[in-house]
C-alpha positions in Angstrom: 0.0 0.0 0.0 1.3 3.5 -0.9 -0.3 6.9 -0.3 0.2 9.9 -2.5 1.9 11.8 0.4 4.4 9.1 1.0 5.4 9.1 -2.7 5.8 12.9 -2.8 8.1 12.8 0.2 10.5 10.5 -1.7 10.7 12.0 -5.1 13.0 14.7 -6.4 10.2 17.0 -7.5 10.4 20.0 -9.9 6.7 20.9 -9.8 3.4 19.6 -8.6 -0.1 20.4 -10.0 -3.6 19.0 -9.9 -6.1 18.1 -7.2 -5.4 14.6 -5.7 -5.2 14.5 -1.9 -2.0 13.4 -0.2 -3.9 10.9 1.9 -5.3 9.1 -1.2 -4.2 5.6 -1.7 -2.4 4.6 -4.9 -4.1 1.5 -6.2 -1.3 0.3 -8.6 1.7 1.6 -10.5 2.6 1.1 -14.2 4.7 2.6 -17.0 2.4 1.0 -19.6 -0.7 3.1 -20.3 -2.6 -0.1 -21.5 -2.3 -1.4 -17.9 -3.5 1.8 -16.3 -6.5 1.5 -14.0 -8.7 3.7 -11.7 -6.6 5.3 -8.9 -3.2 4.1 -10.3 0.2 5.8 -10.6 1.4 6.2 -14.2 5.1 6.9 -14.8 6.0 8.3 -18.2 9.4 6.9 -19.2 11.3 7.7 -22.3 12.4 4.5 -24.0 14.6 3.6 -27.0 11.5 2.7 -29.1 8.8 5.1 -27.8 8.2 7.8 -25.3 5.8 7.2 -22.4 4.9 10.9 -22.3 2.9 10.4 -25.5 0.5 8.0 -23.7 -0.3 10.1 -20.6 -3.7 10.9 -22.1 -4.4 7.2 -22.6 -3.4 6.5 -19.0 -5.7 9.2 -17.7 -8.6 7.9 -19.8 -8.2 4.6 -18.1 -8.4 6.2 -14.6 -4.8 7.0 -13.6 -4.9 9.5 -10.7 -1.2 10.4 -10.4 1.2 11.0 -13.3 4.9 11.3 -12.8 6.7 12.7 -15.9 9.7 14.8 -16.9 7.5 17.5 -18.5 4.1 18.8 -17.6 1.2 16.9 -19.2 -0.6 18.7 -21.9 -4.0 17.3 -20.8 -6.6 19.9 -19.9 -8.3 17.5 -17.4 -6.8 18.5 -14.1 -8.6 15.8 -12.0 -5.3 14.1 -11.4 -2.0 14.9 -9.7 0.8 15.9 -12.0 4.3 15.4 -10.6 7.2 16.6 -12.7 10.6 15.2 -11.9 14.2 15.4 -13.3 14.4 11.7 -14.1 11.4 9.4 -14.5 13.5 6.3 -14.4 14.9 7.2 -11.0 11.3 8.0 -9.9 10.2 4.6 -11.1 12.8 2.9 -9.0 11.9 5.0 -5.9 8.2 4.3 -6.4 8.7 0.6 -6.9 10.8 0.3 -3.7 8.1 2.2 -1.8 5.3 0.2 -3.2 6.8 -3.1 -1.9 7.8 -1.6 1.5 11.6 -1.1 0.8 12.5 -4.8 0.9 16.1 -4.2 -0.3 16.8 -2.5 3.0 16.0 -5.7 4.9 18.7 -7.8 3.2 22.4 -7.6 2.2 22.5 -7.1 -1.6 25.7 -8.2 -3.5 25.9 -7.1 -7.1 28.0 -8.8 -9.8 28.8 -6.9 -13.0 31.1 -7.4 -16.0 30.9 -8.5 -19.6 31.4 -12.2 -19.1 31.4 -14.5 -16.0 28.5 -12.8 -14.2 26.2 -15.8 -14.1 28.8 -18.4 -13.0 30.2 -16.0 -10.4 26.8 -15.0 -9.0 25.3 -18.5 -9.0 28.3 -20.0 -7.3 28.4 -17.2 -4.7 24.6 -17.6 -3.9 25.0 -21.4 -3.7 28.0 -21.0 -1.4 26.1 -18.7 1.0 23.2 -21.2 1.1 25.5 -24.1 1.7 27.0 -22.2 4.6 23.7 -21.5 6.2 23.1 -18.0 4.9 19.6 -18.0 3.3 20.3 -16.3 0.0 18.3 -15.3 -3.0 19.6 -15.1 -6.6 18.6 -12.8 -9.5 20.2 -13.1 -12.8 20.3 -14.6 -16.3 17.1 -16.5 -16.9 15.7 -16.8 -13.4 15.4 -15.7 -9.9 15.7 -18.1 -6.9 14.0 -17.5 -3.5 14.0 -20.5 -1.2 12.0 -23.1 -3.1 10.6 -20.6 -5.6 12.1 -20.2 -9.0 10.8 -17.3 -11.2 11.6 -17.1 -14.9 13.1 -13.8 -16.0 13.1 -12.0 -19.4 16.0 -9.7 -18.4 19.2 -10.4 -16.5 18.3 -7.5 -14.2 14.6 -6.9 -14.2 12.8 -3.6 -14.4 12.4 -1.8 -11.0 8.9 -3.1 -10.3 9.8 -6.7 -10.9 13.1 -6.3 -9.0 11.5 -5.0 -5.8 8.7 -7.6 -6.1 11.3 -10.3 -6.1 13.1 -8.7 -3.1 9.8 -8.8 -1.2 9.3 -12.4 -2.1 12.8 -13.1 -0.8 12.2 -11.4 2.4 9.0 -13.5 2.8 11.2 -16.6 2.2 13.5 -15.5 5.0 16.4 -14.6 2.8 19.0 -12.4 4.5 21.2 -11.9 1.5 20.7 -11.5 -2.3 23.3 -12.1 -5.0 22.3 -10.5 -8.2 23.8 -10.0 -11.7 23.7 -6.3 -12.5 23.8 -5.6 -16.2 25.1 -2.4 -17.9 21.6 -1.8 -19.4 20.1 -1.9 -15.9 22.7 0.5 -14.5 22.3 2.9 -17.3 18.6 2.8 -17.1 18.6 3.3 -13.3 16.7 0.0 -12.6 18.8 -0.4 -9.4 18.6 3.3 -8.4 18.4 3.7 -4.6 19.8 0.2 -3.8 22.8 0.3 -1.5 25.0 -2.7 -2.2 26.8 -4.5 0.6 29.2 -5.9 -2.0 30.2 -5.2 -5.6 32.1 -7.7 -7.9 33.7 -6.8 -11.2 34.5 -9.7 -13.6 35.9 -8.0 -16.7 35.2 -5.5 -19.4 35.4 -6.3 -23.1 33.4 -4.9 -26.1 29.7 -5.7 -25.9 26.4 -3.9 -26.2 28.0 -1.0 -28.1 24.8 -0.7 -30.1 23.4 0.6 -26.8 26.3 2.3 -25.1 28.0 3.5 -28.3 31.5 3.3 -27.0 33.7 1.6 -24.4 33.9 4.7 -22.2 30.2 4.9 -21.7 30.0 1.1 -21.3 32.6 1.3 -18.5 30.9 4.3 -16.9 27.6 2.3 -16.7 29.4 -0.6 -15.0 31.0 1.7 -12.5 27.6 2.9 -11.2 27.4 -0.3 -9.2 30.6 0.6 -7.3 29.3 4.2 -6.8 26.3 2.7 -5.0 28.4 0.6 -2.6 27.7 0.9 1.1 30.4 2.9 3.0 31.2 -0.3 4.9 30.8 -2.6 1.9 33.4 -4.6 0.0 34.5 -4.6 -3.6 36.0 -7.6 -5.4 37.7 -6.9 -8.7 39.6 -8.8 -11.4 42.8 -6.8 -11.2 44.1 -8.5 -14.4 41.6 -6.3 -16.2 42.8 -2.7 -16.8 39.3 -1.4 -16.0 39.4 -2.6 -12.4 41.2 0.5 -11.1 38.6 2.7 -12.8 35.8 0.7 -11.1 37.1 1.2 -7.6 38.3 4.8 -7.7 37.4 6.5 -4.5 36.9 3.3 -2.6 39.2 2.8 0.4 41.9 0.4 -0.2 41.0 -1.8 2.8 37.6 -2.5 1.3 38.9 -3.6 -2.1 39.9 -7.2 -2.7 42.0 -7.6 -5.8 42.0 -11.0 -7.6 44.7 -12.1 -10.1 45.3 -15.3 -12.1 48.2 -13.8 -14.0 50.8 -15.0 -11.6 50.9 -11.7 -9.6 51.6 -12.1 -5.9 48.8 -10.8 -3.7 50.0 -7.4 -2.5 47.3 -6.6 0.1 46.2 -8.7 3.1 42.8 -9.1 1.4 44.0 -9.8 -2.1 43.8 -13.2 -3.7 46.3 -14.7 -6.2 45.5 -17.9 -8.0 48.1 -20.3 -9.5 47.1 -23.1 -11.8 49.0 -26.3 -10.9 47.2 -28.7 -13.2 44.4 -28.5 -15.9 42.3 -30.9 -17.9 38.8 -31.2 -19.3 37.8 -32.7 -16.0 38.8 -29.5 -14.1 41.6 -27.4 -12.6 43.9 -27.7 -9.6 44.6 -24.4 -8.1 46.6 -22.8 -5.3 45.0 -19.7 -3.8 47.3 -17.3 -1.9 45.8 -14.7 0.4 46.7 -13.1 3.7 50.1 -14.9 3.9 48.4 -18.3 3.6 48.1 -20.8 0.7 45.1 -23.1 -0.1 45.0 -25.8 -2.7 42.1 -27.8 -4.1 40.8 -29.3 -7.3 37.8 -27.6 -9.0 35.5 -29.3 -11.5 35.4 -26.2 -13.8 37.9 -26.2 -16.7 39.3 -23.0 -18.2 41.4 -20.1 -17.0 38.4 -17.7 -17.1 36.6 -20.0 -14.7 39.7 -19.7 -12.4 39.0 -16.0 -12.1 35.3 -16.7 -11.4 36.3 -19.2 -8.7 38.8 -16.7 -7.2 36.3 -13.9 -7.1 33.7 -16.1 -5.4 36.3 -17.2 -2.9 37.3 -13.6 -2.2 33.6 -12.5 -1.9 32.8 -15.3 0.4 35.7 -14.5 2.7 34.8 -10.8 2.6 31.3 -11.8 3.8 32.6 -13.7 6.8 32.8 -17.2 5.5 36.0 -19.0 6.7 38.4 -19.6 3.9 38.4 -23.4 4.5 34.6 -23.5 4.2 34.6 -21.4 1.0 37.3 -23.6 -0.5 35.4 -26.8 0.4 32.3 -25.6 -1.3 34.1 -24.5 -4.5 35.9 -27.9 -4.7 32.5 -29.6 -5.0 30.9 -27.0 -7.3 29.6 -28.1 -10.7 29.4 -26.0 -13.9 26.4 -23.7 -14.2 23.9 -24.8 -16.9 25.1 -23.6 -20.3 28.6 -22.6 -19.1 31.1 -25.1 -20.4 28.4 -27.8 -19.9 29.3 -31.2 -21.1 26.1 -32.7 -22.6 27.0 -36.0 -24.2 29.7 -38.4 -25.2 30.0 -41.0 -28.0 31.5 -44.5 -27.7 34.6 -43.2 -29.5 35.3 -40.6 -26.8 34.0 -37.6 -28.7 31.8 -35.3 -26.8 29.8 -32.0 -27.0 30.1 -28.9 -24.9 27.4 -26.2 -24.7 28.6 -22.7 -23.7 26.9 -19.3 -23.6 29.9 -17.6 -25.2 28.3 -14.9 -27.4 30.9 -12.1 -27.3 34.3 -12.1 -29.0 36.2 -12.3 -25.7 34.1 -15.1 -24.3 34.3 -17.1 -27.6 38.1 -16.7 -27.8 38.5 -17.9 -24.2 36.3 -21.0 -24.5 37.8 -21.9 -27.9 41.3 -21.5 -26.5 40.5 -23.6 -23.4 39.0 -26.5 -25.4 41.7 -26.4 -28.0 44.4 -26.6 -25.2 42.6 -29.3 -23.2 41.2 -31.6 -25.9 42.7 -35.1 -26.2 46.0 -35.3 -28.2 45.4 -35.8 -31.9 41.7 -34.9 -31.7 40.0 -32.0 -33.4 37.9 -29.1 -32.2 34.6 -28.3 -34.1 32.7 -25.1 -33.4 29.0 -24.4 -34.1 28.0 -20.8 -33.5 26.1 -17.8 -34.7 25.4 -14.2 -33.8 22.2 -12.5 -32.7 20.2 -10.2 -34.9 19.4 -6.6 -34.1 22.6 -6.3 -32.0 26.1 -5.1 -32.4 27.0 -6.0 -36.0 30.6 -5.1 -35.7 31.4 -8.2 -33.6 30.2 -10.6 -36.3 33.4 -10.9 -38.5 35.6 -10.8 -35.4 33.8 -13.8 -34.0 34.1 -15.5 -37.3 37.9 -14.9 -37.2 38.1 -16.3 -33.6 36.0 -19.4 -34.4 38.3 -20.1 -37.3 41.1 -21.1 -34.8 39.2 -24.4 -34.5 39.7 -27.3 -36.9 36.2 -27.0 -38.3 33.6 -24.3 -38.1 29.9 -24.5 -38.7 28.2 -21.1 -38.9 24.5 -20.9 -38.1 21.7 -18.8 -36.5 21.6 -17.7 -32.9 18.5 -15.5 -32.2 18.0 -13.8 -35.7 15.2 -11.6 -34.3 14.2 -9.3 -37.2 17.2 -9.9 -39.4 17.7 -12.4 -42.3 19.8 -15.3 -40.9 21.7 -15.5 -44.2 22.7 -11.9 -44.0 24.0 -12.4 -40.5 26.0 -15.4 -41.6 27.4 -13.4 -44.5 28.9 -10.9 -42.0 30.3 -13.7 -39.8 32.0 -15.6 -42.6 33.6 -12.3 -43.9 36.0 -12.7 -40.9 36.9 -16.4 -41.7 40.1 -16.3 -43.7 40.1 -20.0 -44.5 37.5 -21.9 -46.6 37.1 -24.6 -43.9 33.6 -23.8 -42.8 30.0 -24.9 -43.4 26.9 -22.8 -42.9 23.3 -23.7 -42.1 20.5 -21.2 -41.3 18.7 -24.0 -39.4 20.5 -24.3 -36.0 19.3 -27.8 -35.4 20.7 -28.9 -38.7 24.0 -27.2 -37.9 24.3 -29.0 -34.6 23.6 -32.3 -36.2 26.2 -31.5 -38.8 28.7 -30.8 -36.0 27.9 -34.0 -34.2 28.4 -36.0 -37.4 31.7 -34.4 -38.1 33.1 -35.7 -34.9 35.5 -38.7 -34.9 37.3 -40.4 -32.1 38.1 -38.0 -29.2 36.9 -34.9 -31.0 35.3 -32.1 -29.1 32.2 -30.1 -30.4 31.6 -26.7 -29.0 28.1 -25.3 -29.4 28.3 -21.7 -28.5 26.1 -18.7 -28.1 22.9 -19.8 -26.4 24.0 -21.8 -23.4 21.0 -22.0 -20.9 18.5 -20.4 -23.3 15.6 -22.7 -24.3 14.3 -20.7 -27.3 15.2 -19.0 -30.5 13.8 -15.5 -31.2 12.5 -14.9 -34.7 10.4 -11.9 -35.8 9.2 -11.1 -32.3 8.3 -14.7 -31.5 10.2 -17.1 -29.2 10.2 -20.7 -30.4 11.3 -23.5 -28.1 14.8 -24.7 -28.8 17.5 -26.3 -26.7 21.1 -26.8 -27.8 21.5 -29.5 -25.1 18.5 -31.5 -26.3 19.4 -31.1 -29.9 23.0 -32.3 -29.4 22.0 -35.3 -27.3 19.4 -36.4 -29.8 22.0 -36.1 -32.6 24.6 -38.0 -30.6 22.1 -40.8 -29.9 21.1 -41.0 -33.6 24.7 -41.2 -34.5 25.3 -44.0 -32.1 22.2 -45.9 -33.4 23.4 -45.5 -37.0 26.8 -46.8 -36.1 25.3 -49.8 -34.2 23.3 -50.7 -37.3 26.3 -50.4 -39.6 28.2 -52.8 -37.3 31.9 -52.9 -36.6 
């Protein structure tokens, strides 16, 4: 429940006009005029496609009694309250928090941001807390978890109304901590405005979403907002091997920053963590973690150097949150890969196998291709099936083609074509492939079957780009599709055919 007077006390108001009483109850809140109802609050937000200010009249016709906007409404009907603010997106976040009773203030919120590695880092950290008896919720790619409840999400970081609704659910499920992925879009669009973070984790910064941010400077600035909203007593964990880490933590006291390195650097501060790889295989990685003058060693079932950084940052975040190093290490030693992140999904009798990974940026694809190429059985081949999404940064397409060409065979296909022609997307990808050793199929299922059938004894098939996603998006419609299910079906069909053919 929210009254008009409570809302007015919280907002940064430029002007107020109209006739609604402060004691009047607000019945609902929305930014979509089609959802407006009698007595509701309508917030006019400028979007990338349309401007909510154009629909104030429509919201009023449906009974909205309070309008928050960045310019005075032009409607002559004054039987409503007009509240003009500097930033409607910030007002939206403030109103959403108030509507749900400020649930974020009842829990410790730890945010994880970066181009790649957010999901693995956040999911492992939330699981670690729960394993150690700290009831913890998770918000991130694909879903939110609150106790026994799992909620599907469209966005990695939901809009403010959904975000605070989830926080309220987590409070009701007795969560004391939340670990959430915080995307650059969410930070730029002020979805997390007003949330004070108890911890902030930075994974890395590589080119991505430049169709939205336009350049790396603005992309980095968006990520840094998370650290600007850090509690004065909160901790920051950063990948110090990334040059942007110093920019993220400018102005944060050194004792609150925990720097993680996997580049062989010795941990300089008492809270810093250095990781040394002592053995690596497709089954996992043996690490030595050095921090506070002590050394810890364990085997982790997550292959790849980039996963070493994820593990190191989870360890540092857990210790910063009060978990004893030994308990943090014990949890990580038993942790399994997150769905769609270097996920091994099937194996043939000849030792060949498929891996599904979400890698959909040049940096992520380069890392996973390099990892699998280095760790695959001697004498075997690496086959890559991948595509690029439509209506997104086109500049990365030839670069990803170039990176994929480091494999022995490449099969180019569709990802989420959205409103673009899959053939046109593939044309831009193959422009970066300097060899002729590639195949192309607009049908992703056909491409995966081709990749499976190309495998011989001990070969590794990487299916990249969609990871955990269970759909393909085409012309505004999401059609069910699973890389994992498609690969397993193709592997089983291949095994049946070989059985029928005989030795």
